[in-house]
N, C-alpha and C positions, 0 to 999 in steps of 0.2 A: 503494499500500499504505500501511500505518500509519507513524506517525512514532514510533516506540518509542524509549525511552532504553535504552542496553545498558550494563550493568555492565562492568567490567573482566574479570570471571569469564565473563560472557557473551561478550564480544568474543574471548577466548581459546577458548571452546568452538567458536564460530562459526568462527574463523579455522583451528582445528584440522580441523574437518569440512570446510571449504572446500578446504584444502590437500590433505588426504588424498584426497579425491573427485577434485580436478584432477590429482593425480599418477596415481591408478588410470586415469583416462582418458587422460593422455597415455602412460601405459606400454602401454594397448591400442593406441592409435595407433601407437607405435613398432614393436610387434610386427607390426601389419598392414602397415607400411611396410617391414619387413624381408622380410615373405612375399612382397609385391610386387617389392622390389628382387631378391630371389633367383630371381624367376621371369622377369625380363626377359630377352627374347630378341632384341629389335629396339630400334632408337632410338625408334620411335613409342611404345613401351611406357613410356618414361622420361616422356613427357608425361601419361601416364594416372596415373602416379605423382604427378607435380606437381599434377594436377587433384584427386586424393584428398587431398593435403596441404593445398591451399588450402580446399577444402570442410571439412575437418576443423578447420582453424585458425579459419575463420569461425564454426563451430558452437561451438567453445570460446569464442572472444571474446565471441560473442553470450550464451552461456549463463552464464559465469562472471563475473557482475557483483556486486562487492562492496559495493556501496551498502547501508547499513544498512536503508534503506526497502524494498529488495528482498530482503534475506537471507532473511525466512521463506519466500518464494515458492521462492527457489532451494534452501534446505534441503529443503522439502517434495518438491521435484523429485527431490533426491539421494537421499532416503529412498525415494521412489517407484522410483527406479532401482537400488536396492540399492548405491548406492554411500556411502551414510551409513546407520548404524544408528540407529534411534529413539532406542534407549538411550543413544547418544553425546550426545544433545541434552538429557539429563534436568536438567543445571544451567542451562538457559534459564529464564527467567521462565514463570509459569502463562500469562500473556496470550500471549506468543510461541508456546509449545507449543500452546495452544488454536488459533491461527491455523494452524499447521503441520498440525495434527490434522484441522482443518476443510477446509483445501485437500486434504489426502489423502482425505478422506472424500467431500466434494462435487464437487471438481474433476478426477477422475481422468481424465474426457475430454481436459482440457486437457494433461495429462502424456502420454497416449497420442498426441495430435496433435504435440506437441513432442519426442517421444522418436525422433529420427531419427539 
Protein backbone atom coordinates (compact mmCIF):
# COMPACT_ATOMS: atom_id res chain seq x y z
CA UNK A 1 0.00 0.00 0.00
CA UNK A 2 1.05 3.64 0.05
CA UNK A 3 3.47 5.14 2.53
CA UNK A 4 1.30 8.03 3.70
CA UNK A 5 2.22 10.47 6.41
CA UNK A 6 -0.40 10.52 9.16
CA UNK A 7 -1.12 13.69 11.13
CA UNK A 8 -1.98 13.47 14.82
CA UNK A 9 -5.64 14.16 13.99
CA UNK A 10 -5.66 11.42 11.36
CA UNK A 11 -4.06 8.98 13.77
CA UNK A 12 -6.79 9.72 16.32
CA UNK A 13 -9.56 9.30 13.72
CA UNK A 14 -8.08 6.04 12.44
CA UNK A 15 -7.51 4.69 15.95
CA UNK A 16 -11.07 5.52 17.02
CA UNK A 17 -12.52 3.83 13.93
CA UNK A 18 -10.23 0.82 14.42
CA UNK A 19 -11.02 0.47 18.13
CA UNK A 20 -14.78 0.88 17.65
CA UNK A 21 -14.90 -1.70 14.86
CA UNK A 22 -12.78 -4.14 16.83
CA UNK A 23 -15.04 -3.77 19.86
CA UNK A 24 -18.12 -4.40 17.70
CA UNK A 25 -16.62 -7.57 16.28
CA UNK A 26 -15.46 -8.79 19.68
CA UNK A 27 -18.92 -8.11 21.12
CA UNK A 28 -20.48 -10.19 18.34
CA UNK A 29 -18.05 -13.02 19.05
CA UNK A 30 -18.95 -12.87 22.75
CA UNK A 31 -22.66 -13.06 21.94
CA UNK A 32 -22.08 -16.08 19.73
CA UNK A 33 -19.85 -17.70 22.36
CA UNK A 34 -22.58 -17.30 24.99
CA UNK A 35 -25.16 -18.79 22.63
CA UNK A 36 -22.91 -21.77 21.97
CA UNK A 37 -22.06 -22.19 25.65
CA UNK A 38 -25.73 -22.12 26.66
CA UNK A 39 -26.50 -24.82 24.13
CA UNK A 40 -23.81 -27.24 25.32
CA UNK A 41 -25.25 -30.63 26.14
CA UNK A 42 -22.17 -32.83 25.93
CA UNK A 43 -18.44 -32.58 26.55
CA UNK A 44 -17.80 -32.96 22.82
CA UNK A 45 -19.59 -29.68 22.18
CA UNK A 46 -17.01 -27.88 24.33
CA UNK A 47 -14.39 -28.52 21.66
CA UNK A 48 -16.67 -27.08 19.01
CA UNK A 49 -16.73 -23.86 21.02
CA UNK A 50 -12.96 -23.94 21.29
CA UNK A 51 -12.69 -24.39 17.51
CA UNK A 52 -15.06 -21.45 16.96
CA UNK A 53 -13.00 -19.23 19.27
CA UNK A 54 -9.71 -20.23 17.64
CA UNK A 55 -11.07 -19.46 14.19
CA UNK A 56 -12.50 -16.14 15.37
CA UNK A 57 -9.22 -15.15 16.99
CA UNK A 58 -7.20 -15.99 13.87
CA UNK A 59 -9.63 -13.96 11.74
CA UNK A 60 -9.47 -10.98 14.10
CA UNK A 61 -5.68 -11.13 14.44
CA UNK A 62 -5.23 -11.29 10.67
CA UNK A 63 -7.73 -8.54 9.94
CA UNK A 64 -6.86 -5.93 12.57
CA UNK A 65 -3.39 -4.90 11.43
CA UNK A 66 -2.70 -1.35 12.60
CA UNK A 67 0.30 -0.62 10.40
CA UNK A 68 -0.22 2.80 8.85
CA UNK A 69 0.70 1.42 5.43
CA UNK A 70 -2.25 -1.02 5.69
CA UNK A 71 -4.81 1.22 7.38
CA UNK A 72 -6.52 2.55 4.23
CA UNK A 73 -7.26 -1.02 3.14
CA UNK A 74 -8.51 -1.98 6.60
CA UNK A 75 -10.62 1.17 6.90
CA UNK A 76 -12.18 0.49 3.49
CA UNK A 77 -12.96 -3.07 4.59
CA UNK A 78 -14.52 -1.82 7.83
CA UNK A 79 -16.68 0.67 5.91
CA UNK A 80 -17.69 -2.09 3.50
CA UNK A 81 -18.71 -4.30 6.44
CA UNK A 82 -20.66 -1.45 8.07
CA UNK A 83 -18.38 -1.51 11.10
CA UNK A 84 -17.26 2.06 10.40
CA UNK A 85 -19.25 4.85 8.79
CA UNK A 86 -17.56 6.65 5.91
CA UNK A 87 -18.52 9.95 7.58
CA UNK A 88 -16.42 9.00 10.61
CA UNK A 89 -13.33 9.21 8.41
CA UNK A 90 -13.92 12.74 7.10
CA UNK A 91 -10.95 14.19 8.98
CA UNK A 92 -8.54 12.00 7.01
CA UNK A 93 -6.63 13.71 4.23
CA UNK A 94 -8.09 13.76 0.74
CA UNK A 95 -5.47 11.32 -0.60
CA UNK A 96 -6.35 8.72 2.03
CA UNK A 97 -10.08 9.17 1.46
CA UNK A 98 -9.55 8.77 -2.28
CA UNK A 99 -7.72 5.48 -1.71
CA UNK A 100 -10.47 4.24 0.60
CA UNK A 101 -13.19 5.27 -1.85
CA UNK A 102 -11.29 3.70 -4.73
CA UNK A 103 -10.98 0.43 -2.84
CA UNK A 104 -14.68 0.49 -2.03
CA UNK A 105 -15.60 1.22 -5.62
CA UNK A 106 -13.20 -1.01 -7.54
CA UNK A 107 -12.28 -3.80 -5.19
CA UNK A 108 -15.60 -4.93 -3.76
CA UNK A 109 -14.84 -8.48 -4.86
CA UNK A 110 -11.83 -8.48 -2.53
CA UNK A 111 -14.03 -7.60 0.42
CA UNK A 112 -16.65 -10.20 -0.50
CA UNK A 113 -13.96 -12.88 -0.67
CA UNK A 114 -12.44 -11.85 2.66
CA UNK A 115 -15.67 -11.18 4.54
CA UNK A 116 -15.96 -14.49 6.40
